N, C-alpha and C positions, 0 to 999 in steps of 0.2 A: 503493499500499500504506500501511496505517496500523499504527503500533506505539505501545503504550501503556506508560507508566511509572507505577507506583503508589508514591508516597513522599512524605515531607515535602519539599516542593519547595524551601522556603527553606534547609533543612539540606543539600540535596544539589544545589545549583545547578551545581557543577562536574561532577558525574556526569551530570546531565541535559544539559548543554552538550556533554560528550563523546559521549554517545549520539546526540544530534542531529547532531553533526559526522560521525559514522561512518556516517550514513544519508542521504547527500544524495539528494533528490528524493523522500523518504518523509515522510509527515505523522507527527508526534510528538504524541500525546495525553498531557498531563501530568495525572494524577489526584492532587490534593493531599490527603494524609491527615496529620493531626496526632496521631492516637491510634487505638486499637482501635475506638473509638465511630464512627469515619468509614468503616469497612470496608463497612458496608451502602450507604452512599451511593456509595462507590467501585464496588461491584458494579453498581449501578443505572447509573452513568456508563458503565462498560465495556459493559454490555448495550445501551445505546442507541448507542454509537459502533461496536461490533463490530470492534475492532482485529484485525489479522492475527496479532499476537503481543503478549505482555506481557513486558517486561523487568524483572527484579528488580534493585534497587540493593543491592548487597552490604552496605553499611554503614548502611542505613537502619534507625533504631530502631523504626519501625512495622511495615514490611513487607519488611525485608531478610532475606537467607538466615538460616534458623535460628529465625525468629520464628513464632509461632502464626499471625499474620496472613498470613504468606507461605505457610504450609501450607493455610490456607483459600482463599486466592487461587489457588493452584496446582490445588487440587481443583475448585474452581468453574470455573476456565478450561478444565481438561481435559474436564469434563462438557459444556461448550459448544463443544468442538472448537477451543479457542483455545490454542495452545501458549504456555508460559512459557519464558523464557530467563534463565538465571542467569550470573553472572560468576565463580562459584566452584564447586569440586567439591561442597562441602557443599550448595549449592543444587540441584544435579542430583540428589544423593543424597536430598534432601528431596522431590524430585518434579518439578522443572523438567525439560522435555523436552530442552533443550540447554543446554550451558554453554561459554562461550569467554571468555577474558580472563586477566588476571594470575593470578587465583585458581585457574585451571585449569592453570597452568604453560605456558600458550600452546597447550594442546591443545584440540580440539574434542571435547567430551564429550556422550554422549547416554544418556538413560534409556530404553531399548527398551520397557519395560512401559508407561510413560506415553505414549510416542510412539504406541503402538498404540491406546491409549484416546482420545487427542487426534486420531487420524487423520493423524499426521505421518510422512512418510518420512524415515528417518535418512540424513543425507548420507554419501556414501562418504568413507571415511577417518576417520570419527568412532570414538573409543574408547567402547565401551559400558560402562555401569556397571550 
């Protein structure tokens, strides 16, 4: 399985390392973006690698939860049937399919509407938003 992270890789090295450590045996694709101008290139890279999911890095200034770039990414990935995963409730409310992490109070959150568009089955026990 392949998981992608779209963020400013230099500014989010700790978050990238934590994501990689939480996914032993999975390939992590890091798509480095320094500003909004890099989002087109990021979409091309994601299209060529076809990850199984894209993880949003909450504090990223370019594509983190709440940013316009995150909304763009979420919408494009849902249309391509690639789910996005957030680490905050705000990210799930913004359109990520699933959310899990400190920013969700440790709960697994799911956005049922987006899950349907992305063709993702909501895990049992997830709180739907």
